[in-house]
N, C-alpha and C positions, 0 to 999 in steps of 0.2 A: 710916433715915426717923426725924425727931422723934417730940412726941408724936401718936400719930393720933388723929384727932379721932373715929372711931368704925369699928367693923368690922363686918361677919356674912357665914355663910356664904352665898351665892351658886349656882344653881344654871342653866348653862348650856344651854337645850333648843334643840334645834331649831328649835323656833318662833321663840324668842326672838333667834338669828340668822340665820333669815332676816330677819326684821322691819329689824335692825340694818342688812344689807346692801341693804334695799330702802331705808333712810334713808340710808346714805350717797349715794344717788344723789343728795341736797343739793346737790353737786359740782359737776352739768350746770344745777342753776338758777344755781349762783354762778359757773361759769366757763363754763357755754355760750356765753352771747356770743363772748366771748374767742375759743374756739372755734374758734366759724363764722367769725368771722372771718378769723381763721390761714387755713381752707380759702378762702375769700373772698381773701383775700388772695396764693395762692397759685395760684388759677386766672386771677384777670384779669392775674399776671405774666408765666403762660403763654401766656394769652392774646395780653399786649403782647409779649411772644419770637416768637411765630407771627406776629403783624398785623404788626411791624419785619422782618419777614424773616430772624428771628435763626438761627442753623446749626441744623440736626434732628442733631444728635451727641450723643455719649453724655452730658452735662451737660444738654441740649433734655430726653432722656428719664426722665433720673432726677426733671429737675421734673414731669415726666407721670405717672411712680409714687408724686409724694409726693402729685401733686394729685390721684392716682387714689385711694389708701391711706386717705386724710386722712380724707372723710366717714365712709369704709370700718369706719377706728377706731374713730371717734365712737357708732357704731350698735354695734360689736361692745362696747365697753365701758358704754353704755346698756340693752343689754340683757342679755349673757352678764357683763358684770361684776359685777353682784350673786351671781350664782351662785358664781364663782372666787373672789371674798370671802369667801360664806360657808361656801363650804369649806376655805376658806385660815383663817379659825377657827374650824371644827370642828379642824381636825387641830391646831390649835397650841394653844387653852383646854380646861385642864381641866374636864370634866364639872361637876362641882361641885368648890368651894373658899373657902377666903377672902378677901375683898373689902374692903380697908383704904384709909380713906382718914384723910389727910392734909395739914396744912400745907405741905410740902412735895408733894404730888403724892398718886399712885393705886398701891394692889400693886392684879396681878392675878393671878391661880392659872392657871400653862402648864402643861401636861403634866409636866414634868422637876423645875420649878423656881416661882419667884413671877417677877412683873412688876415693877419698879417704873416710873412714866410721873410723870418728874417735872412738874410745872405747866408748865415753861418750855417743853415738849417739843405739848404740848397745844395747838394753834392756836383751835380752839374747843370748843365741849364745845352740843349738841342733847340738848335733852329731849325723848320720845317720851314717849305713853303708860306703856309697858311698859321703860321704860329709857334711860340716857343715853349716848349718843353721844360719844365722846374721840376728836376726829378730827387728826391729828398733820401732815398733809401733805393733797394732794387725790388720793390715791392709796395711804395707809393710816389706818386708823382703829383703835380698840375699844371695846367698850361695859364698862359696870356694869349689870345687871339690875335692876329695881326690887325685885322680890318681894322681902320678905324686909327691903328696909333701914331702919336704924332714921330718926328724924329729924334724929338731928345730920348725920345721910353724906346725908340727902338734901336739907338744908339747903345744905350746902357746895358741892356738884355745882349745885342749881336758881341759887342765885349766881353761879353759872359760866356757865350755860349762856345761851345767846343763841335767842330765840323765832323759829323760822321753821317759818312755816306745811305742816300736812304735806301 
């Protein structure tokens, strides 16, 4: 990483990790309509196959399985997903460590070493009162706690943050 903008000692407390997991639910606000639309499209396809006398063979039952499991998966991700995401973060992130923010990305402390997240891999930065959530994909994110964060680091993360209602 080239010349860092700033660095500070961060503490990844259980409460902050839980808040990051709850904040990561934003993916349903962003992609939820698409997910629900896909489930409805699958159900409509199943109804059309049945209505027009399609064969009830193995392919039909695969479609029935998809139509049944799609909404259940969405409910699972919405209610259980944050807990599993928090568990993943607790296992991966070091309880305390040095966070460095630079022009190339963010360096986070993980258990055995450091993890560099280049800005090119960070799709969205969400600002919350106690953290910045760095979203890499609809299924992956890391966060930087704001406690003890220097002003220069805050300004860099704030400039990249998207305003999303909590």
